[in-house]
C-alpha angles and dihedrals in degrees: 000000000000123000095255093053092046092050093047092049091048093052094043092046091052093051095044091049091053094045095049091043092056094042087055089048089058090056093047092047091050091058091044095246085125118043138183125039121338129183120193129208097201104154094025098076095113090065096056096041097041096049094042091053088067096052130088121230091254094054116103130236126203114190145178133245087278091068111124092103094047091049094050092046090050090057106262106146118248092234091056092049092048092047088056091050091048089053094246127153090237090067125105092265099024089268093296099110103044125187097334100049110050110162129170121169092187091067093032091245106152104188171330096228117195097199115086106248091003094122095057098078089043090056091051090051093051091048092047090053091051092048093050091049092046092237117159096232138131127212113210112202119196122199138152127253089256089067090064088073090057125095092233090066095054095042093048099045090046092054092043091057094042093050096034092235119186096243126141106204109209113190111193100206105193091160097244125078095205095310104338119102115235094241090056094055107031126055090200110047095180093088096181088056090048092052093046089065086079091062104254132118107272133168142160124249135194097249093194092064110074093193092054091046092050093049093047092047093052090051092048094048089054088054092050095047087050089066119282146046129288133194131219123190102205106198105209142138137225114225094204131056123281091267139347088269095052116110088201100221096150100077136039127250088233091060092051091049091051090055091046087065085069096050104162093222094049091046094054093044093049092047093047095048093046091050091042091236087129135019125222089251089061091055092046092049090051092051090050092050093050092046091055092047092052094047089054092044093052092048092049093047095047090051091053127117125272112220113256114251091239089061096055095097091051111117089012097089137355122247114228112223114246 
């Protein structure tokens, strides 16, 4: 297998795994096997897979509440993610965090943060620790375009530039901060231009093209490892509503369908088949493999352990010895 075929299969595999995982989550949520809030990244898979392809295993990732794709791409097993969402002890946080609070120190995946912009200062702290310890690491911080209107963004990016922190700022611009269109909340809608005012390398990327995302991320990571932050505006789109509770009255079905024509999975498959990098049998085999993985993951997660009632106050407060 040549390097181009291997790279294409790796990127396609990552996106298909995220898409099918989240589609299965919709089914599980609909029958109340998963409860609470859940935010899907269907349509945004190229961002997670493309950026993660540029990172090393020891690099850190700080994410948002729309983090299933980031977590899978960082290497957290599907069965562990599902166990968390099922509320099982075998989950990343013993089932206490659920869909919005995935955390896994082993893979250096630091949330799953429910507060808009809340992960930005955490990313700066992780990067500062690495810089002070002279560790050759990058912290990739994902956030939506809505977070760029928050004070945490401006404070964090300012400090990151001043202190030359190894942070890769990854803005997932899906055009709607919850239900508010970008042009209704930001006076400057070129977010890469806005970020560049702080004096760091910043550029926009077609977030529906996984090859372009991967190339841009590799370039940005080189900048960060060279000694200072960089910013990517990843222009993408979510095909589903903000969350499972969202009635989605803020955008038209026609707009969504137009964006579906640029489905990142379909784009890569079409390009690969046309260029004969892959054959249809390769795509079919990949889909079969992912389907088997997910069936096993769901079965493992559902069979997981519910936390005993007497353990429910554990980690909530500390008991003072008598």
